[in-house]
C-alpha positions in Angstrom: 309.6 61.3 102.2 308.0 57.9 101.7 304.8 59.1 103.1 304.8 62.0 100.7 305.4 59.7 97.8 302.7 57.4 98.9 300.2 60.2 99.3 301.1 61.5 95.8 300.6 58.1 94.3 297.2 57.8 96.0 296.3 61.3 94.7 297.3 60.3 91.1 295.5 57.0 91.4 292.4 58.8 92.4 292.7 61.3 89.6 293.2 58.4 87.1 290.1 56.7 88.4 288.1 59.9 88.0 289.6 60.9 84.6 287.0 61.3 81.8 287.8 62.1 78.2 285.3 64.2 76.3 284.7 64.5 72.6 282.1 66.2 70.4 281.2 66.1 66.7 278.4 67.1 64.4 278.6 70.7 65.6 278.3 69.7 69.2 275.1 67.7 68.6 276.9 64.5 69.5 279.0 64.2 72.7 280.8 61.3 74.2 282.6 60.7 77.5 284.9 57.8 78.1 286.7 56.6 81.2 290.5 56.4 81.4 290.2 52.7 80.4 288.5 53.8 77.1 285.1 52.5 78.2 282.1 54.5 77.2 280.8 56.5 80.2 278.2 58.7 78.5 276.7 59.4 75.0 274.5 62.4 74.3 272.8 62.8 71.0 270.9 66.0 70.4 267.6 65.2 68.6 268.7 67.5 65.8 271.6 65.1 65.1 269.0 62.4 64.1 268.4 64.4 60.9 271.9 63.5 59.8 270.8 60.0 58.9 272.0 56.7 60.3 275.4 56.5 58.5 276.4 60.1 59.3 275.2 59.8 62.9 277.3 56.6 63.3 280.3 58.5 61.9 279.7 61.4 64.3 279.5 59.0 67.2 282.8 57.4 66.2 284.5 60.7 65.7 283.4 62.0 69.1 284.4 58.7 70.7 287.9 58.9 69.1 288.3 62.5 70.3 287.2 61.5 73.8 289.6 58.6 73.9 292.5 60.8 72.8 291.5 63.3 75.5 291.5 60.6 78.2 294.9 59.3 77.0 296.3 62.8 77.2 295.0 63.3 80.7 296.3 60.0 82.0 299.6 60.6 80.3 300.0 64.0 81.9 299.1 62.5 85.3 301.6 59.7 85.0 304.3 62.0 83.7 303.9 64.3 86.7 304.2 61.3 89.0 307.4 60.2 87.3 308.8 63.7 87.4 308.0 63.9 91.1 309.8 60.6 91.6 312.9 61.8 89.9 313.0 65.0 91.9 312.9 63.1 95.2 
């Protein structure tokens, strides 16, 4: 039983380490990926998004980043909840 719990914790830890939140804005022309920590992992800007102008592009990046951060938080929350549920069942 302890071995199973340890294995499950390791699996969840690995999933947390690999979790990436994704967000898009500007009709998909701006996309952002963040790590579970919230750190920026990738930023993609379609050249067509440059036509938005600097202020609108900055807003689009922030919007996509916020969406990606929420996505990462939801993923990590779900992983931790599943671990807690498994612990209570044991």
